[in-house]
C-alpha positions as a Markdown table, in Angstrom:
| # | Residue | x | y | z |
|---|---|---|---|---|
| 1 | Met | 86.2 | 139.8 | 94.0 |
| 2 | Thr | 85.9 | 137.0 | 96.4 |
| 3 | Lys | 86.5 | 138.0 | 100.0 |
| 4 | Val | 88.0 | 135.3 | 102.2 |
| 5 | Thr | 87.9 | 135.4 | 106.1 |
| 6 | Gly | 90.1 | 132.9 | 108.1 |
| 7 | Val | 88.6 | 132.0 | 111.6 |
| 8 | Ile | 90.9 | 130.2 | 114.3 |
| 9 | Pro | 88.2 | 128.6 | 116.9 |
| 10 | Ala | 90.0 | 128.5 | 120.2 |
| 11 | Arg | 88.5 | 127.0 | 123.4 |
| 12 | Tyr | 90.1 | 127.1 | 126.8 |
| 13 | Lys | 88.8 | 124.1 | 128.2 |
| 14 | Ser | 90.1 | 120.6 | 126.8 |
| 15 | Thr | 90.0 | 117.2 | 128.3 |
| 16 | Arg | 93.4 | 116.4 | 127.4 |
| 17 | Phe | 95.2 | 119.8 | 127.6 |
| 18 | Glu | 93.2 | 122.6 | 129.3 |
| 19 | Gly | 94.4 | 126.3 | 128.1 |
| 20 | Lys | 96.5 | 125.0 | 125.2 |
| 21 | Pro | 95.9 | 127.9 | 123.0 |
| 22 | Leu | 98.0 | 129.9 | 125.6 |
| 23 | Ala | 100.6 | 127.5 | 125.9 |
| 24 | Ile | 104.1 | 129.0 | 125.4 |
| 25 | Ile | 106.3 | 128.1 | 122.5 |
| 26 | Gly | 109.5 | 130.1 | 122.2 |
| 27 | Gly | 108.0 | 133.2 | 123.9 |
| 28 | Lys | 104.9 | 133.3 | 122.1 |
| 29 | Thr | 101.5 | 131.6 | 122.8 |
| 30 | Met | 100.4 | 128.9 | 120.5 |
| 31 | Ile | 97.3 | 131.0 | 119.3 |
| 32 | Gln | 99.6 | 133.7 | 118.5 |
| 33 | Met | 101.9 | 131.3 | 116.3 |
| 34 | Val | 99.0 | 130.1 | 114.5 |
| 35 | Tyr | 97.6 | 133.6 | 113.8 |
| 36 | Glu | 100.9 | 135.0 | 112.4 |
| 37 | Lys | 101.1 | 131.9 | 110.2 |
| 38 | Cys | 97.8 | 132.7 | 108.8 |
| 39 | Leu | 98.8 | 136.4 | 108.2 |
| 40 | Lys | 101.3 | 134.9 | 105.6 |
| 41 | Ser | 98.6 | 133.5 | 103.6 |
| 42 | Lys | 98.1 | 135.3 | 100.1 |
| 43 | Leu | 94.5 | 134.7 | 99.9 |
| 44 | Leu | 93.3 | 135.4 | 103.4 |
| 45 | Asp | 91.8 | 139.0 | 103.4 |
| 46 | Gln | 91.5 | 138.9 | 107.2 |
| 47 | Val | 92.0 | 136.6 | 110.0 |
| 48 | Met | 90.3 | 136.4 | 113.5 |
| 49 | Val | 90.3 | 134.2 | 116.3 |
| 50 | Ala | 86.7 | 133.0 | 117.6 |
| 51 | Thr | 86.9 | 132.1 | 121.3 |
| 52 | Asp | 84.5 | 131.6 | 124.3 |
| 53 | Asp | 87.5 | 132.6 | 127.0 |
| 54 | His | 88.3 | 136.1 | 127.9 |
| 55 | Arg | 92.0 | 135.0 | 128.5 |
| 56 | Ile | 92.3 | 134.0 | 125.1 |
| 57 | Tyr | 90.6 | 137.0 | 123.9 |
| 58 | Ser | 92.9 | 139.4 | 125.7 |
| 59 | Asn | 95.9 | 137.7 | 124.5 |
| 60 | Val | 94.9 | 137.8 | 121.0 |
| 61 | Val | 94.1 | 141.7 | 121.6 |
| 62 | Ser | 97.4 | 142.1 | 123.2 |
| 63 | Phe | 99.6 | 141.2 | 120.2 |
| 64 | Gly | 97.4 | 143.1 | 117.7 |
| 65 | Gly | 95.1 | 140.4 | 116.4 |
| 66 | Lys | 91.4 | 140.4 | 115.9 |
| 67 | Ala | 89.2 | 138.3 | 118.5 |
| 68 | Val | 85.4 | 137.7 | 118.6 |
| 69 | Met | 83.7 | 136.3 | 121.7 |
| 70 | Thr | 81.3 | 133.6 | 120.9 |
| 71 | Gly | 79.2 | 131.4 | 123.2 |
| 72 | Ala | 80.4 | 128.9 | 125.6 |
| 73 | His | 78.1 | 126.1 | 124.5 |
| 74 | Ile | 78.9 | 126.0 | 120.7 |
| 75 | Ala | 79.2 | 122.4 | 119.7 |
| 76 | Thr | 81.7 | 122.3 | 116.9 |
| 77 | Gly | 84.8 | 124.5 | 115.5 |
| 78 | Ser | 82.5 | 125.1 | 112.3 |
| 79 | Asp | 79.6 | 126.4 | 114.5 |
| 80 | Arg | 82.0 | 128.7 | 116.3 |
| 81 | Cys | 83.2 | 129.9 | 112.9 |
| 82 | Tyr | 79.8 | 130.8 | 111.5 |
| 83 | Ala | 79.0 | 132.5 | 115.0 |
| 84 | Ala | 82.1 | 134.8 | 114.5 |
| 85 | Ile | 81.5 | 135.7 | 110.8 |
| 86 | Lys | 77.7 | 135.7 | 110.5 |
| 87 | Glu | 77.6 | 139.5 | 110.1 |
| 88 | Asp | 80.7 | 139.4 | 107.9 |
| 89 | Asp | 80.3 | 140.2 | 104.1 |
| 90 | Cys | 82.9 | 137.4 | 103.4 |
| 91 | Asp | 82.2 | 134.8 | 100.6 |
| 92 | Ile | 84.5 | 132.0 | 101.8 |
| 93 | Val | 85.2 | 131.0 | 105.5 |
| 94 | Val | 88.2 | 129.2 | 106.2 |
| 95 | Asn | 88.0 | 127.0 | 109.5 |
| 96 | Ile | 91.8 | 126.9 | 110.8 |
| 97 | Gln | 92.8 | 124.6 | 113.5 |
| 98 | Gly | 94.1 | 126.8 | 116.6 |
| 99 | Asp | 96.3 | 123.7 | 117.8 |
| 100 | Glu | 98.6 | 123.4 | 114.7 |
| 101 | Pro | 101.4 | 126.0 | 115.4 |
| 102 | Leu | 103.4 | 124.5 | 112.3 |
| 103 | Ile | 100.4 | 125.0 | 110.0 |
| 104 | Asp | 101.7 | 126.1 | 106.5 |
| 105 | Pro | 100.2 | 129.1 | 104.8 |
| 106 | Val | 100.8 | 127.5 | 101.4 |
| 107 | Val | 98.2 | 124.9 | 102.4 |
| 108 | Ile | 95.8 | 127.4 | 103.5 |
| 109 | Asp | 95.9 | 129.0 | 100.1 |
| 110 | Ala | 95.8 | 125.7 | 98.3 |
| 111 | Cys | 92.6 | 124.8 | 100.0 |
| 112 | Ile | 91.0 | 128.2 | 99.3 |
| 113 | Gln | 92.1 | 128.0 | 95.4 |
| 114 | Ala | 90.6 | 124.6 | 95.3 |
| 115 | Leu | 87.2 | 125.9 | 96.4 |
| 116 | Ile | 87.5 | 128.9 | 94.1 |
| 117 | Asp | 88.2 | 126.6 | 91.0 |
| 118 | Ala | 85.5 | 124.2 | 92.0 |
| 119 | Pro | 82.0 | 126.2 | 91.7 |
| 120 | Glu | 79.8 | 123.0 | 92.3 |
| 121 | Ala | 81.6 | 122.4 | 95.8 |
| 122 | Val | 80.5 | 124.0 | 98.9 |
| 123 | Cys | 83.5 | 123.0 | 100.8 |
| 124 | Ser | 87.2 | 122.2 | 100.2 |
| 125 | Thr | 89.7 | 120.5 | 102.4 |
| 126 | Pro | 93.4 | 119.2 | 102.0 |
| 127 | Val | 94.7 | 115.7 | 102.2 |
| 128 | Val | 98.0 | 114.3 | 102.1 |
| 129 | Glu | 99.6 | 111.0 | 100.7 |
| 130 | Ser | 100.4 | 108.6 | 103.3 |
| 131 | Tyr | 102.3 | 105.1 | 103.1 |
| 132 | Asp | 102.8 | 104.6 | 106.9 |
| 133 | Pro | 101.1 | 101.5 | 108.1 |
| 134 | Asp | 101.0 | 102.8 | 111.7 |
| 135 | Glu | 99.4 | 106.0 | 110.4 |
| 136 | Ile | 97.1 | 104.3 | 108.2 |
| 137 | Asn | 95.7 | 101.9 | 110.9 |
| 138 | Ser | 95.5 | 104.6 | 113.5 |
| 139 | Pro | 91.7 | 105.7 | 114.1 |
| 140 | His | 93.5 | 109.2 | 115.1 |
| 141 | Ala | 94.5 | 109.7 | 111.5 |
| 142 | Val | 91.5 | 110.2 | 109.3 |
| 143 | Lys | 91.6 | 108.5 | 105.9 |
| 144 | Ala | 89.8 | 110.0 | 102.7 |
| 145 | Val | 88.8 | 108.3 | 99.5 |
| 146 | Val | 88.2 | 110.6 | 96.5 |
| 147 | Asn | 87.0 | 110.2 | 93.0 |
| 148 | Gln | 88.6 | 111.1 | 89.6 |
| 149 | Gln | 87.8 | 114.7 | 90.1 |
| 150 | Phe | 89.4 | 114.6 | 93.5 |
| 151 | Glu | 86.1 | 115.1 | 95.2 |
| 152 | Ala | 85.5 | 113.4 | 98.5 |
| 153 | Leu | 83.7 | 110.2 | 98.3 |
| 154 | Tyr | 84.1 | 109.3 | 102.2 |
| 155 | Phe | 86.2 | 109.9 | 105.3 |
| 156 | Ser | 87.0 | 107.4 | 107.8 |
| 157 | Arg | 89.1 | 106.6 | 110.9 |
| 158 | Tyr | 89.2 | 103.0 | 109.4 |
| 159 | Pro | 92.0 | 102.3 | 106.7 |
| 160 | Ile | 90.0 | 102.9 | 103.5 |
| 161 | Pro | 90.1 | 101.9 | 100.7 |
| 162 | Phe | 90.4 | 98.1 | 101.5 |
| 163 | Phe | 93.2 | 96.4 | 99.5 |
| 164 | Arg | 92.6 | 92.6 | 99.0 |
| 165 | Asn | 96.2 | 92.0 | 99.1 |
| 166 | Ala | 98.6 | 92.7 | 102.0 |
| 167 | Leu | 99.3 | 96.2 | 102.6 |
| 168 | Asn | 102.5 | 96.9 | 100.7 |
| 169 | Gly | 103.2 | 100.5 | 99.9 |
| 170 | Glu | 99.6 | 101.3 | 98.7 |
| 171 | Lys | 98.8 | 105.0 | 98.7 |
| 172 | Tyr | 96.3 | 106.4 | 101.2 |
| 173 | Tyr | 95.1 | 109.9 | 101.8 |
| 174 | Arg | 95.3 | 111.2 | 105.3 |
| 175 | His | 92.9 | 114.1 | 105.9 |
| 176 | Ile | 94.2 | 117.5 | 107.4 |
| 177 | Gly | 91.5 | 119.2 | 109.6 |
| 178 | Leu | 91.4 | 122.5 | 107.5 |
| 179 | Tyr | 88.1 | 123.6 | 105.9 |
| 180 | Cys | 87.1 | 126.3 | 103.4 |
| 181 | Tyr | 83.3 | 126.7 | 103.2 |
| 182 | Arg | 81.1 | 129.1 | 101.3 |
| 183 | Lys | 79.5 | 131.2 | 103.5 |
| 184 | Ser | 76.1 | 130.7 | 102.0 |
| 185 | Phe | 76.8 | 127.0 | 102.7 |
| 186 | Leu | 78.1 | 127.3 | 106.2 |
| 187 | Glu | 74.8 | 129.1 | 107.3 |
| 188 | Lys | 72.8 | 126.0 | 106.1 |
| 189 | Tyr | 75.4 | 123.6 | 107.5 |
| 190 | Val | 75.2 | 124.7 | 111.0 |
| 191 | Ser | 71.4 | 124.3 | 111.2 |
| 192 | Met | 71.6 | 120.8 | 109.8 |
| 193 | Pro | 70.9 | 118.0 | 112.3 |
| 194 | Gln | 73.9 | 115.7 | 112.8 |
| 195 | Thr | 73.7 | 112.6 | 110.6 |
| 196 | Pro | 74.2 | 108.9 | 111.4 |
| 197 | Leu | 77.7 | 108.4 | 109.7 |
| 198 | Glu | 78.9 | 111.6 | 111.3 |
| 199 | Leu | 78.0 | 110.4 | 114.6 |
| 200 | Ser | 79.2 | 106.9 | 113.9 |
| 201 | Glu | 82.7 | 108.1 | 112.8 |
| 202 | Ser | 82.7 | 111.4 | 115.0 |
| 203 | Leu | 83.6 | 113.3 | 111.7 |
| 204 | Glu | 81.6 | 116.3 | 111.3 |
| 205 | Gln | 82.4 | 116.6 | 107.5 |
| 206 | Leu | 80.4 | 113.5 | 106.8 |
| 207 | Arg | 77.3 | 115.5 | 107.5 |
| 208 | Ile | 78.0 | 117.5 | 104.4 |
| 209 | Leu | 78.3 | 114.4 | 102.2 |
| 210 | Glu | 75.2 | 112.6 | 103.8 |
| 211 | Asn | 73.3 | 115.5 | 102.9 |
| 212 | Gly | 74.3 | 115.2 | 99.1 |
| 213 | Tyr | 76.7 | 118.2 | 99.0 |
| 214 | Thr | 80.4 | 118.1 | 97.2 |
| 215 | Ile | 83.5 | 118.4 | 99.2 |
| 216 | Gln | 86.5 | 119.3 | 96.8 |
| 217 | Cys | 89.9 | 117.9 | 98.2 |
| 218 | Cys | 93.2 | 119.2 | 97.3 |
| 219 | Ser | 96.5 | 117.1 | 97.6 |
| 220 | Val | 99.3 | 118.9 | 99.6 |
| 221 | Asn | 102.8 | 118.1 | 100.7 |
| 222 | Tyr | 102.7 | 119.0 | 104.3 |
| 223 | Asp | 103.3 | 117.3 | 107.8 |
| 224 | Ser | 102.6 | 118.7 | 111.0 |
| 225 | Ile | 101.9 | 118.0 | 114.7 |
| 226 | Gly | 98.4 | 118.8 | 116.1 |
| 227 | Val | 98.9 | 119.8 | 119.7 |
| 228 | Asp | 96.5 | 117.5 | 121.6 |
| 229 | Thr | 98.6 | 116.7 | 124.8 |
| 230 | Pro | 101.2 | 118.4 | 126.6 |
| 231 | Glu | 103.7 | 115.8 | 125.1 |
| 232 | Asp | 102.6 | 117.0 | 121.5 |
| 233 | Leu | 103.6 | 120.5 | 122.7 |
| 234 | Glu | 107.2 | 119.2 | 123.6 |
| 235 | Lys | 107.6 | 117.6 | 120.2 |
| 236 | Val | 106.7 | 120.9 | 118.5 |
| 237 | Lys | 109.2 | 122.7 | 120.7 |
| 238 | Gln | 111.9 | 120.2 | 119.7 |
| 239 | Leu | 111.1 | 120.7 | 116.2 |
| 240 | Leu | 111.5 | 124.3 | 116.6 |
| 241 | Gly | 114.4 | 124.0 | 118.7 |
| 242 | Val | 112.9 | 126.1 | 121.5 |
């Protein structure tokens, strides 16, 4: 039976919002809200927070969660995930963003199932349809292009694909930053050097494609707010009415 571990990487330092995992939303820290959402997943066998900060570690333990201390100089969330689970006997590792307190456990399960159903893929990730020109043209919204099997062809901050005619309701796919990895591949991935397109776009998933591996995408009906700034936090509070 496939064992699936969910890992929530959480750093205290941030250029735009320091300490955001411990920001309070309705009486709970943001990291607690994300953790409790993950516990509602039907396919995750366990959930843990991977952090480099004792304040975050202590908070997770205080609400009964599992936390693992990892190094302070780890480069990416995927690297931090592997550092947390390298001694774990799981088959699939899910990298869950710690700054999305509205994450839907249905999306987590859809992503896990997509990888289980695609034995040739080493990673799966969700996308959502987008028709919003502002979002499509924003470099902060990553666009995905897929093939007929819904495998990723490319990810970009640029609006892709290009439509020769004026933009008029064409469908784009916006990438959601959730990743399911086969543990055996994640071990290889973290030792791979960064690749030219990855560095150009500042998108770590391109390292997978540039090395010739398959990413299976899944389409979900999901919209959320990632908390990158204090202003984003206020938007989440307004949505929740707290």
